[in-house]
N, C-alpha and C positions, 0 to 999 in steps of 0.2 A: 744535618739540615736538609736534603732531600729526601732522605726516609722519612723525616718529620713533616715534611710538605705532603707526602703520598700519604701517611697517616691521617693527618688532617682531612685531608681531600676525602679518603675513604670513609672516615666518620661522617662528614657532611654528608655524603650521597647515602650512607645507610641511614642516617635520621630523615633525609628527606625522603626516601623511599618508604620508611615504615611510617611517615605521616601522609604520603600519598595513600598507602594501602589503607590506612586507619579512616582516612577521609572517605576512600570509595566504599569501604565496609559501611561505614555510618549512614552515608549518603543511600546506598542500597536498602539498608534496614527502614530507613525513614520512608522510601518510596514503598517498602514492602508493607509497612504499617498504613500507609495511606490508601494501598490498593486492596488490602486484605478484604474488605467489606464490599469490594466491587461486585458487581452482578452480569451476567453474560448479556451483551447488547444485540449483537446479530448471532442467532443459534445456528451457525452454519459450520461445516467442515467439523475442525478441532475444536470450535467455540473459541476463537483466539480474539475475538473483538470484545471487549467489557466497558462498563460505563462505571464511573465512579464519582461520588460526591465530593471528595476532599481533594482534587486536583482541578487545576484552572486552565491547563493546556494539553493537548494530546501528546501521548509519547509511547514507546515501544520498550518493554521490560523483560527481561529474560534471555537465556542463550539456546539452550536446546529446545525449548518449546516457548518462543517468544509470544507475548500478548500485547494487543494495541488497546491502550487505556483511552478512553474518551470521558470529559468531563460531563456531568449531568446537566450542566447549566447551560450547554449548547442548544441551540434553538434546532427547531426539526430542519430547517434548511441547512445548517451547518452539518447536522448529523447524515443528511443525505448526500451533501457534496462529500464528504468524508467517505462513506461508502461507495459513490461512483468513482472516488480516484483510487481507492483501494482495488477496486473491480478492473480498471484501466490497466493498473501495474501488473495485476495477476494475469490478466488476459495476454497482455505483452510478454510476458515471461513464460507463461504455461504454453502459448500456442506459437510463438515466435513470429506472429504478425508483424508487417510494417506498420509505421505510425498511418500511413495514407489508409490502410486497408481497415485498421481498427474503426477509425472515424466514419469511414464509408459503409459500416455494417448497417443493416436494416433489422428490426426486430425478427423479422421471419426467416433470417441467414441463421439465427441462433436457435438451434433445436436442443434444449436439455432432454428432452426424452430420450432421443437418439444419442446424447452426449457428442454433439459435433458441431461444428460451425463452418458455414459456407462462405469462404473468403474469395474475392475478386482482386487478383494481383495485377501487375502491369500488364498492359494490353488487354484488360479485361479478362485474363485467364482465369478460371474458375478452379478451386480445389477445397476438397473437405478435410478438415481439421478435426482430430479426436480431442475431447475435453475428459478431464476427470471428474469425480463425483463432486469433490470439494467445490470446484470452480462452478459447476453447474447449479449447486446449492447458492452460492454467491450470487449468480446471475438472478435465480429466482428471487431472492430476497432484495436485489437493486430493482427488479420489476415491480414487484409488490410496492414499494416504497416509491418507484416513480408514478404509478398508477394513484396511490391514495395521495400523496403529499402534493403532487402536480396535476394530477387529473389527466395525465396522458397514458394513453392504452400501452399496455405491457406486451401485446401481440404484434400492433401495427406501427409503423413509424420508424424513426430514426433510432438507434440503440443507445448512445452516449449523447447527454445533453448537457448544455452550459447555458449561465445566464449571462445575456449582453448587456451593454451599456444602458439600453432603456429598461432593464429588468425583467426582460420575456427570456423565456426558456425555449432555446433553439437548438439545432444539431451542433454537435461538437465539432470544432475544425480542428487542423493540423498545429497550428500554432498554440491553441488553448490547451490540445494535449501535450506537447511538449513542455509547457509550464507546469502543468499538472505533474508530469512525470519527474521533472527535474526538481519540484519543490518537496515530493513525497520521498525521493530517493535521498534527497540531501537531509532529510531527517534520519534516515538509518544507516545509510552507507558511508564509508570512509573513500570511496573511489572519487577521482579528480572529475571525471564525466560522469553526468547524470542526464542519460537520454534514452528514448525509447530504443534507439540503436543498439546501445549496451546491453538492454534487457533481450534483444533479438540475438545479439551475439552469446549472452550467457545461455540462453535457451539452446542454440548450437552447439556449444560446448558440452552442456550438460547430455544432449543427446548422443554426442561421440561418445562420452565416458559411460 
């Protein structure tokens, strides 16, 4: 009796496992078919942001070289917001900046030619943080879109912008940035906490390793 119960339970577990594997494989193949006709959207870094006609919502696909796929039906404003959000998360992760430091950046503080950003921390203490080539290319793409779409200069003024309840584009604040990071990390991360501080901690851990 006990052996029979164990045998039945094992069979049920194996069947369930096989079904889950098959479902995952089929789902992946369907997504692959949907995205195989995608085109590079932002030609920056490794070119991992793509636009596709056959999807309705943004998602990330891949393990070793993940790509971000955006639906072609998105408006210019939605495309700009996704680019801004992606940049914000990348800057927090790659530079180790605090939330208040990122929202306080001015365009003149970000020098892509020298590949560095001037950050003003606590008590207005200034420090210079280096940036990688991929991040610099992402920044230039963001500046170009900000200038073309919003009519905001890419060289003078606030670096990150948001849309307020009146429909005006204004400088990003700490609360808005927190919501952006929480939403974007929630799309791709299994961590319980999704916040700018988590990205800063991850940056520090990466540097130590």
